[in-house]
A tleap script that builds the chain and sets N, CA, C and O, in Angstrom:
source leaprc.protein.ff14SB
mol = sequence {
  NMET GLN LYS VAL LYS LEU HIE ILE LYS LYS
  ASN ASP MET VAL ILE VAL THR LYS GLY ARG
  GLU LYS GLY LYS SER GLY LYS VAL LEU ARG
  VAL LEU PRO ASP LYS GLY MET ALA ILE VAL
  GLU LYS LEU ASN PHE VAL LYS ARG HIE ALA
  LYS PRO SER GLN GLN ILE ARG GLN GLY GLY
  ILE ILE GLU LYS GLU ALA PRO LEU THR LEU
  ALA ASN LEU MET LEU LEU CYS SER ARG CYS
  ASN LYS PRO VAL ARG THR GLY ARG LYS GLN
  LEU GLU ASP GLY LYS SER VAL ARG ILE CYS
  LYS LYS CYS GLY ASP ILE LEU ASP CLYS
}
set mol.1.N position { 234.509 37.741 52.607 }
set mol.1.CA position { 235.321 38.714 53.305 }
set mol.1.C position { 236.695 38.098 53.673 }
set mol.1.O position { 236.755 36.976 54.175 }
set mol.2.N position { 237.716 38.787 53.437 }
set mol.2.CA position { 239.106 38.326 53.738 }
set mol.2.C position { 239.442 38.420 55.221 }
set mol.2.O position { 239.100 39.408 55.871 }
set mol.3.N position { 240.105 37.407 55.763 }
set mol.3.CA position { 240.515 37.412 57.143 }
set mol.3.C position { 241.706 38.333 57.317 }
set mol.3.O position { 242.711 38.198 56.619 }
set mol.4.N position { 241.592 39.276 58.254 }
set mol.4.CA position { 242.627 40.261 58.558 }
set mol.4.C position { 243.575 39.712 59.639 }
set mol.4.O position { 243.140 39.175 60.657 }
set mol.5.N position { 244.908 39.869 59.377 }
set mol.5.CA position { 245.857 39.503 60.412 }
set mol.5.C position { 246.013 40.719 61.320 }
set mol.5.O position { 246.323 41.828 60.884 }
set mol.6.N position { 245.785 40.454 62.594 }
set mol.6.CA position { 245.889 41.557 63.606 }
set mol.6.C position { 247.279 41.634 64.181 }
set mol.6.O position { 248.024 40.655 64.227 }
set mol.7.N position { 247.612 42.876 64.634 }
set mol.7.CA position { 248.951 43.060 65.207 }
set mol.7.C position { 248.967 42.732 66.679 }
set mol.7.O position { 250.040 42.753 67.283 }
set mol.8.N position { 247.835 42.428 67.292 }
set mol.8.CA position { 247.723 42.086 68.742 }
set mol.8.C position { 246.962 40.821 68.840 }
set mol.8.O position { 245.950 40.641 68.163 }
set mol.9.N position { 247.458 39.877 69.728 }
set mol.9.CA position { 246.830 38.608 69.997 }
set mol.9.C position { 246.510 38.528 71.491 }
set mol.9.O position { 246.877 39.402 72.277 }
set mol.10.N position { 245.803 37.436 71.859 }
set mol.10.CA position { 245.613 37.159 73.256 }
set mol.10.C position { 246.910 36.818 73.956 }
set mol.10.O position { 247.807 36.189 73.394 }
set mol.11.N position { 246.980 37.267 75.236 }
set mol.11.CA position { 248.112 37.119 76.119 }
set mol.11.C position { 249.309 37.988 75.767 }
set mol.11.O position { 250.383 37.783 76.333 }
set mol.12.N position { 249.178 38.924 74.882 }
set mol.12.CA position { 250.260 39.913 74.540 }
set mol.12.C position { 250.227 40.976 75.633 }
set mol.12.O position { 249.183 41.288 76.206 }
set mol.13.N position { 251.431 41.526 75.899 }
set mol.13.CA position { 251.497 42.734 76.738 }
set mol.13.C position { 251.418 43.927 75.906 }
set mol.13.O position { 252.184 44.061 74.952 }
set mol.14.N position { 250.482 44.864 76.225 }
set mol.14.CA position { 250.236 45.987 75.394 }
set mol.14.C position { 250.261 47.284 76.297 }
set mol.14.O position { 250.110 47.222 77.517 }
set mol.15.N position { 250.461 48.448 75.616 }
set mol.15.CA position { 250.397 49.753 76.319 }
set mol.15.C position { 249.361 50.626 75.594 }
set mol.15.O position { 249.269 50.591 74.367 }
set mol.16.N position { 248.611 51.379 76.328 }
set mol.16.CA position { 247.563 52.239 75.790 }
set mol.16.C position { 248.168 53.533 75.377 }
set mol.16.O position { 248.853 54.154 76.190 }
set mol.17.N position { 247.967 53.983 74.183 }
set mol.17.CA position { 248.577 55.196 73.619 }
set mol.17.C position { 247.651 56.447 73.631 }
set mol.17.O position { 248.147 57.570 73.542 }
set mol.18.N position { 246.338 56.263 73.738 }
set mol.18.CA position { 245.404 57.342 73.742 }
set mol.18.C position { 244.295 57.134 74.757 }
set mol.18.O position { 244.019 56.000 75.149 }
set mol.19.N position { 243.665 58.200 75.181 }
set mol.19.CA position { 242.471 58.087 76.001 }
set mol.19.C position { 242.718 58.190 77.508 }
set mol.19.O position { 243.806 58.563 77.947 }
set mol.20.N position { 241.730 57.867 78.258 }
set mol.20.CA position { 241.733 57.914 79.692 }
set mol.20.C position { 242.793 57.063 80.350 }
set mol.20.O position { 243.338 57.442 81.386 }
set mol.21.N position { 243.092 55.932 79.773 }
set mol.21.CA position { 244.087 54.990 80.304 }
set mol.21.C position { 245.434 55.140 79.651 }
set mol.21.O position { 246.222 54.195 79.691 }
set mol.22.N position { 245.747 56.265 79.051 }
set mol.22.CA position { 247.020 56.469 78.347 }
set mol.22.C position { 248.271 56.201 79.260 }
set mol.22.O position { 248.363 56.699 80.382 }
set mol.23.N position { 249.200 55.408 78.727 }
set mol.23.CA position { 250.435 55.121 79.475 }
set mol.23.C position { 250.342 53.869 80.305 }
set mol.23.O position { 251.373 53.373 80.758 }
set mol.24.N position { 249.178 53.340 80.525 }
set mol.24.CA position { 249.056 52.091 81.364 }
set mol.24.C position { 249.270 50.869 80.505 }
set mol.24.O position { 249.036 50.924 79.297 }
set mol.25.N position { 249.711 49.759 81.091 }
set mol.25.CA position { 249.902 48.597 80.306 }
set mol.25.C position { 249.284 47.385 80.962 }
set mol.25.O position { 249.033 47.389 82.167 }
set mol.26.N position { 249.037 46.353 80.190 }
set mol.26.CA position { 248.432 45.155 80.712 }
set mol.26.C position { 248.372 44.014 79.720 }
set mol.26.O position { 248.804 44.156 78.576 }
set mol.27.N position { 247.837 42.879 80.155 }
set mol.27.CA position { 247.820 41.713 79.263 }
set mol.27.C position { 246.495 41.654 78.593 }
set mol.27.O position { 245.464 41.924 79.208 }
set mol.28.N position { 246.505 41.307 77.348 }
set mol.28.CA position { 245.217 41.160 76.513 }
set mol.28.C position { 244.504 39.880 76.973 }
set mol.28.O position { 245.055 38.779 76.952 }
set mol.29.N position { 243.249 40.090 77.388 }
set mol.29.CA position { 242.435 38.870 77.789 }
set mol.29.C position { 241.622 38.353 76.622 }
set mol.29.O position { 241.357 37.154 76.550 }
set mol.30.N position { 241.220 39.213 75.709 }
set mol.30.CA position { 240.371 38.831 74.603 }
set mol.30.C position { 240.440 39.854 73.459 }
set mol.30.O position { 240.476 41.065 73.677 }
set mol.31.N position { 240.457 39.329 72.266 }
set mol.31.CA position { 240.426 40.208 71.045 }
set mol.31.C position { 239.208 39.971 70.310 }
set mol.31.O position { 238.799 38.841 70.044 }
set mol.32.N position { 238.566 41.161 69.947 }
set mol.32.CA position { 237.286 41.125 69.216 }
set mol.32.C position { 237.549 41.636 67.816 }
set mol.32.O position { 237.353 42.824 67.559 }
set mol.33.N position { 238.011 40.737 66.850 }
set mol.33.CA position { 238.460 41.186 65.557 }
set mol.33.C position { 237.363 41.823 64.669 }
set mol.33.O position { 237.647 42.704 63.858 }
set mol.34.N position { 236.128 41.368 64.837 }
set mol.34.CA position { 235.041 41.919 64.044 }
set mol.34.C position { 234.729 43.354 64.427 }
set mol.34.O position { 234.244 44.143 63.615 }
set mol.35.N position { 235.021 43.678 65.696 }
set mol.35.CA position { 234.800 45.116 66.159 }
set mol.35.C position { 236.040 45.950 66.128 }
set mol.35.O position { 235.989 47.177 66.215 }
set mol.36.N position { 237.176 45.265 66.002 }
set mol.36.CA position { 238.462 45.992 66.035 }
set mol.36.C position { 238.838 46.443 67.453 }
set mol.36.O position { 239.397 47.521 67.655 }
set mol.37.N position { 238.516 45.591 68.417 }
set mol.37.CA position { 238.799 45.928 69.823 }
set mol.37.C position { 239.389 44.852 70.639 }
set mol.37.O position { 239.422 43.700 70.206 }
set mol.38.N position { 239.854 45.166 71.793 }
set mol.38.CA position { 240.484 44.102 72.637 }
set mol.38.C position { 240.229 44.508 74.076 }
set mol.38.O position { 240.177 45.690 74.415 }
set mol.39.N position { 240.070 43.473 74.927 }
set mol.39.CA position { 239.886 43.720 76.369 }
set mol.39.C position { 241.210 43.485 77.069 }
set mol.39.O position { 241.818 42.424 76.929 }
set mol.40.N position { 241.642 44.455 77.802 }
set mol.40.CA position { 242.929 44.365 78.487 }
set mol.40.C position { 242.716 44.268 79.968 }
set mol.40.O position { 241.857 44.940 80.539 }
set mol.41.N position { 243.537 43.391 80.606 }
set mol.41.CA position { 243.393 43.045 82.011 }
set mol.41.C position { 243.622 44.325 82.912 }
set mol.41.O position { 244.624 45.029 82.786 }
set mol.42.N position { 242.646 44.568 83.807 }
set mol.42.CA position { 242.684 45.698 84.760 }
set mol.42.C position { 242.755 47.092 84.195 }
set mol.42.O position { 243.223 48.019 84.858 }
set mol.43.N position { 242.283 47.246 82.946 }
set mol.43.CA position { 242.163 48.542 82.340 }
set mol.43.C position { 240.840 48.918 81.777 }
set mol.43.O position { 240.107 48.019 81.366 }
set mol.44.N position { 240.466 50.154 81.721 }
set mol.44.CA position { 239.210 50.690 81.164 }
set mol.44.C position { 238.007 50.033 81.907 }
set mol.44.O position { 237.144 49.415 81.284 }
set mol.45.N position { 237.981 50.176 83.175 }
set mol.45.CA position { 236.845 49.652 83.960 }
set mol.45.C position { 235.605 50.478 83.759 }
set mol.45.O position { 235.668 51.704 83.660 }
set mol.46.N position { 234.484 49.809 83.698 }
set mol.46.CA position { 233.137 50.503 83.604 }
set mol.46.C position { 232.293 49.834 84.701 }
set mol.46.O position { 232.571 48.716 85.137 }
set mol.47.N position { 231.248 50.566 85.128 }
set mol.47.CA position { 230.345 50.104 86.090 }
set mol.47.C position { 229.026 49.738 85.439 }
set mol.47.O position { 228.460 50.503 84.657 }
set mol.48.N position { 228.554 48.554 85.778 }
set mol.48.CA position { 227.293 48.057 85.252 }
set mol.48.C position { 226.342 47.720 86.381 }
set mol.48.O position { 226.781 47.117 87.360 }
set mol.49.N position { 225.057 48.074 86.307 }
set mol.49.CA position { 224.130 47.684 87.260 }
set mol.49.C position { 223.503 46.332 86.897 }
set mol.49.O position { 223.079 46.132 85.759 }
set mol.50.N position { 223.445 45.433 87.833 }
set mol.50.CA position { 222.966 44.087 87.536 }
set mol.50.C position { 221.917 43.686 88.527 }
set mol.50.O position { 222.059 43.944 89.723 }
set mol.51.N position { 220.820 43.034 88.037 }
set mol.51.CA position { 219.839 42.476 88.851 }
set mol.51.C position { 220.279 41.123 89.442 }
set mol.51.O position { 221.075 40.460 88.778 }
set mol.52.N position { 219.866 40.675 90.554 }
set mol.52.CA position { 220.164 39.353 91.023 }
set mol.52.C position { 219.588 38.298 90.087 }
set mol.52.O position { 218.440 38.449 89.668 }
set mol.53.N position { 220.313 37.240 89.735 }
set mol.53.CA position { 219.793 36.228 88.864 }
set mol.53.C position { 220.460 34.905 89.285 }
set mol.53.O position { 221.202 34.835 90.264 }
set mol.54.N position { 220.149 33.836 88.472 }
set mol.54.CA position { 220.737 32.502 88.761 }
set mol.54.C position { 222.233 32.518 88.615 }
set mol.54.O position { 222.929 31.928 89.441 }
set mol.55.N position { 222.770 33.179 87.583 }
set mol.55.CA position { 224.231 33.134 87.355 }
set mol.55.C position { 224.912 34.145 88.337 }
set mol.55.O position { 225.930 33.811 88.942 }
set mol.56.N position { 224.373 35.323 88.487 }
set mol.56.CA position { 224.882 36.316 89.356 }
set mol.56.C position { 224.000 36.291 90.622 }
set mol.56.O position { 222.847 36.722 90.614 }
set mol.57.N position { 224.583 35.779 91.680 }
set mol.57.CA position { 223.738 35.602 92.920 }
set mol.57.C position { 223.341 36.956 93.523 }
set mol.57.O position { 222.186 37.139 93.906 }
set mol.58.N position { 224.268 37.895 93.611 }
set mol.58.CA position { 224.018 39.209 94.127 }
set mol.58.C position { 223.844 40.148 92.993 }
set mol.58.O position { 224.497 40.022 91.957 }
set mol.59.N position { 222.937 41.126 93.184 }
set mol.59.CA position { 222.818 42.215 92.249 }
set mol.59.C position { 223.728 43.333 92.741 }
set mol.59.O position { 224.542 43.166 93.649 }
set mol.60.N position { 223.550 44.454 92.108 }
set mol.60.CA position { 224.313 45.638 92.510 }
set mol.60.C position { 225.155 46.211 91.366 }
set mol.60.O position { 224.899 45.964 90.187 }
set mol.61.N position { 226.145 46.969 91.753 }
set mol.61.CA position { 227.024 47.587 90.804 }
set mol.61.C position { 228.261 46.726 90.601 }
set mol.61.O position { 229.017 46.467 91.537 }
set mol.62.N position { 228.453 46.285 89.358 }
set mol.62.CA position { 229.599 45.400 88.989 }
set mol.62.C position { 230.612 46.136 88.125 }
set mol.62.O position { 230.244 46.737 87.116 }
set mol.63.N position { 231.848 46.097 88.498 }
set mol.63.CA position { 232.884 46.707 87.723 }
set mol.63.C position { 233.536 45.657 86.783 }
set mol.63.O position { 233.910 44.581 87.251 }
set mol.64.N position { 233.675 45.945 85.488 }
set mol.64.CA position { 234.311 45.030 84.591 }
set mol.64.C position { 235.082 45.758 83.531 }
set mol.64.O position { 234.843 46.947 83.317 }
set mol.65.N position { 235.992 45.104 82.858 }
set mol.65.CA position { 236.822 45.691 81.766 }
set mol.65.C position { 235.951 45.887 80.537 }
set mol.65.O position { 235.179 45.005 80.162 }
set mol.66.N position { 236.083 47.061 79.908 }
set mol.66.CA position { 235.424 47.334 78.638 }
set mol.66.C position { 236.454 47.298 77.554 }
set mol.66.O position { 237.636 47.520 77.820 }
set mol.67.N position { 236.037 47.017 76.312 }
set mol.67.CA position { 236.989 46.897 75.212 }
set mol.67.C position { 237.630 48.270 74.834 }
set mol.67.O position { 237.009 49.328 74.932 }
set mol.68.N position { 238.887 48.178 74.407 }
set mol.68.CA position { 239.626 49.265 73.913 }
set mol.68.C position { 239.859 49.093 72.433 }
set mol.68.O position { 240.019 47.960 71.979 }
set mol.69.N position { 239.886 50.165 71.654 }
set mol.69.CA position { 240.143 50.089 70.235 }
set mol.69.C position { 241.610 49.645 69.961 }
set mol.69.O position { 242.543 50.141 70.592 }
set mol.70.N position { 241.788 48.700 69.004 }
set mol.70.CA position { 243.092 48.236 68.730 }
set mol.70.C position { 244.033 49.319 68.231 }
set mol.70.O position { 245.247 49.234 68.414 }
set mol.71.N position { 243.467 50.332 67.604 }
set mol.71.CA position { 244.337 51.479 67.138 }
set mol.71.C position { 244.912 52.233 68.284 }
set mol.71.O position { 245.886 52.956 68.075 }
set mol.72.N position { 244.397 52.132 69.485 }
set mol.72.CA position { 244.909 52.825 70.673 }
set mol.72.C position { 245.802 51.937 71.477 }
set mol.72.O position { 246.158 52.313 72.594 }
set mol.73.N position { 246.202 50.752 70.982 }
set mol.73.CA position { 247.069 49.848 71.732 }
set mol.73.C position { 248.313 49.634 70.925 }
set mol.73.O position { 248.261 49.559 69.697 }
set mol.74.N position { 249.534 49.527 71.663 }
set mol.74.CA position { 250.730 49.188 70.993 }
set mol.74.C position { 251.343 47.983 71.746 }
set mol.74.O position { 251.252 47.884 72.970 }
set mol.75.N position { 251.941 47.116 71.007 }
set mol.75.CA position { 252.576 45.913 71.650 }
set mol.75.C position { 253.851 46.257 72.326 }
set mol.75.O position { 254.638 47.039 71.792 }
set mol.76.N position { 254.099 45.690 73.515 }
set mol.76.CA position { 255.304 45.924 74.259 }
set mol.76.C position { 256.283 44.744 73.888 }
set mol.76.O position { 255.981 43.571 74.106 }
set mol.77.N position { 257.432 45.114 73.334 }
set mol.77.CA position { 258.433 44.119 72.928 }
set mol.77.C position { 259.157 43.666 74.225 }
set mol.77.O position { 259.546 44.494 75.049 }
set mol.78.N position { 259.324 42.347 74.381 }
set mol.78.CA position { 259.936 41.818 75.563 }
set mol.78.C position { 261.440 42.115 75.654 }
set mol.78.O position { 262.010 42.209 76.742 }
set mol.79.N position { 262.074 42.261 74.454 }
set mol.79.CA position { 263.533 42.568 74.407 }
set mol.79.C position { 263.778 44.059 74.576 }
set mol.79.O position { 264.593 44.452 75.410 }
set mol.80.N position { 263.088 44.907 73.798 }
set mol.80.CA position { 263.230 46.344 73.912 }
set mol.80.C position { 262.627 46.906 75.180 }
set mol.80.O position { 263.117 47.889 75.736 }
set mol.81.N position { 261.575 46.281 75.624 }
set mol.81.CA position { 260.729 46.790 76.749 }
set mol.81.C position { 260.140 48.157 76.409 }
set mol.81.O position { 260.002 49.017 77.279 }
set mol.82.N position { 259.806 48.344 75.174 }
set mol.82.CA position { 259.210 49.597 74.733 }
set mol.82.C position { 258.014 49.323 73.781 }
set mol.82.O position { 257.956 48.266 73.153 }
set mol.83.N position { 257.079 50.266 73.681 }
set mol.83.CA position { 256.007 50.052 72.655 }
set mol.83.C position { 256.572 50.091 71.284 }
set mol.83.O position { 257.351 50.975 70.930 }
set mol.84.N position { 256.159 49.089 70.487 }
set mol.84.CA position { 256.801 48.979 69.082 }
set mol.84.C position { 255.701 48.679 68.081 }
set mol.84.O position { 254.629 48.158 68.390 }
set mol.85.N position { 256.063 49.059 66.820 }
set mol.85.CA position { 255.247 48.696 65.693 }
set mol.85.C position { 255.683 47.307 65.278 }
set mol.85.O position { 256.832 46.929 65.505 }
set mol.86.N position { 254.781 46.532 64.669 }
set mol.86.CA position { 255.095 45.173 64.294 }
set mol.86.C position { 255.124 45.035 62.772 }
set mol.86.O position { 254.494 45.808 62.050 }
set mol.87.N position { 255.855 44.053 62.313 }
set mol.87.CA position { 255.952 43.665 60.914 }
set mol.87.C position { 255.737 42.247 60.821 }
set mol.87.O position { 255.585 41.562 61.832 }
set mol.88.N position { 255.716 41.753 59.608 }
set mol.88.CA position { 255.574 40.251 59.421 }
set mol.88.C position { 256.703 39.733 58.582 }
set mol.88.O position { 257.174 40.405 57.664 }
set mol.89.N position { 257.149 38.503 58.908 }
set mol.89.CA position { 258.282 37.924 58.233 }
set mol.89.C position { 257.963 36.398 58.030 }
set mol.89.O position { 257.395 35.730 58.893 }
set mol.90.N position { 258.354 35.927 56.875 }
set mol.90.CA position { 258.190 34.507 56.568 }
set mol.90.C position { 259.490 33.708 56.939 }
set mol.90.O position { 260.598 34.010 56.496 }
set mol.91.N position { 259.261 32.707 57.753 }
set mol.91.CA position { 260.351 31.831 58.130 }
set mol.91.C position { 260.640 30.818 57.017 }
set mol.91.O position { 259.894 30.704 56.044 }
set mol.92.N position { 261.721 30.104 57.187 }
set mol.92.CA position { 262.156 29.083 56.219 }
set mol.92.C position { 261.119 28.013 55.999 }
set mol.92.O position { 260.984 27.476 54.899 }
set mol.93.N position { 260.374 27.699 57.070 }
set mol.93.CA position { 259.331 26.624 56.992 }
set mol.93.C position { 258.013 27.129 56.444 }
set mol.93.O position { 257.029 26.393 56.378 }
set mol.94.N position { 258.002 28.424 56.040 }
set mol.94.CA position { 256.806 28.955 55.473 }
set mol.94.C position { 255.829 29.641 56.442 }
set mol.94.O position { 254.828 30.222 56.022 }
set mol.95.N position { 256.136 29.562 57.738 }
set mol.95.CA position { 255.258 30.151 58.742 }
set mol.95.C position { 255.524 31.655 58.793 }
set mol.95.O position { 256.655 32.134 58.704 }
set mol.96.N position { 254.362 32.394 58.949 }
set mol.96.CA position { 254.403 33.860 59.077 }
set mol.96.C position { 254.427 34.234 60.579 }
set mol.96.O position { 253.581 33.782 61.351 }
set mol.97.N position { 255.420 35.075 60.980 }
set mol.97.CA position { 255.528 35.492 62.404 }
set mol.97.C position { 255.558 37.033 62.443 }
set mol.97.O position { 255.830 37.716 61.456 }
set mol.98.N position { 255.260 37.521 63.647 }
set mol.98.CA position { 255.346 39.011 63.889 }
set mol.98.C position { 256.727 39.276 64.408 }
set mol.98.O position { 257.283 38.531 65.215 }
set mol.99.N position { 257.272 40.395 63.901 }
set mol.99.CA position { 258.616 40.878 64.325 }
set mol.99.C position { 258.563 42.275 64.909 }
set mol.99.O position { 257.663 43.043 64.571 }
set mol.100.N position { 259.486 42.622 65.761 }
set mol.100.CA position { 259.600 43.970 66.330 }
set mol.100.C position { 260.296 44.831 65.288 }
set mol.100.O position { 261.330 44.453 64.737 }
set mol.101.N position { 259.687 46.041 65.017 }
set mol.101.CA position { 260.348 46.920 63.913 }
set mol.101.C position { 261.601 47.570 64.498 }
set mol.101.O position { 262.463 48.009 63.736 }
set mol.102.N position { 261.737 47.651 65.869 }
set mol.102.CA position { 262.933 48.324 66.373 }
set mol.102.C position { 264.138 47.431 66.473 }
set mol.102.O position { 265.224 47.809 66.035 }
set mol.103.N position { 263.965 46.176 67.077 }
set mol.103.CA position { 265.147 45.370 67.236 }
set mol.103.C position { 265.139 44.122 66.363 }
set mol.103.O position { 266.138 43.404 66.325 }
set mol.104.N position { 263.975 43.824 65.616 }
set mol.104.CA position { 263.989 42.696 64.722 }
set mol.104.C position { 263.707 41.410 65.421 }
set mol.104.O position { 263.727 40.361 64.779 }
set mol.105.N position { 263.442 41.427 66.708 }
set mol.105.CA position { 263.165 40.215 67.492 }
set mol.105.C position { 261.776 39.590 67.063 }
set mol.105.O position { 260.829 40.301 66.726 }
set mol.106.N position { 261.723 38.238 67.097 }
set mol.106.CA position { 260.446 37.549 66.760 }
set mol.106.C position { 259.519 37.652 67.992 }
set mol.106.O position { 259.914 37.241 69.083 }
set mol.107.N position { 258.319 38.181 67.839 }
set mol.107.CA position { 257.408 38.343 68.954 }
set mol.107.C position { 256.485 37.066 69.180 }
set mol.107.O position { 255.940 36.914 70.273 }
set mol.108.N position { 256.323 36.228 68.239 }
set mol.108.CA position { 255.532 35.018 68.420 }
set mol.108.C position { 256.404 33.975 68.955 }
set mol.108.O position { 257.502 33.748 68.447 }
set mol.109.N position { 255.920 33.284 70.038 }
set mol.109.CA position { 256.746 32.250 70.650 }
set mol.109.C position { 256.620 30.961 69.901 }
set mol.109.O position { 257.247 29.968 70.271 }
savepdb mol mol.pdb
quit
């Protein structure tokens, strides 16, 4: 199976375009490429009931972030400060980088 290049990476700032969290933005904590999802900081909270255990000292209701579909997330360009579509560009040294489709700015540091 061929490795797919994703338009969103860890530590990117994204905005949610659909669903319950529409319009909210946050930093990507983790990307799950095999599922096509990402976990965004302080968004899409779910409640889980947990028993007391060795790792989790107290039981009870725990709130944690649930994954969001990558199709419902758009990257925030640091220069435009707007949600943007991304493209790919080859640099002179042969490295492939993500670019903003609106302003042409390089998104990868």
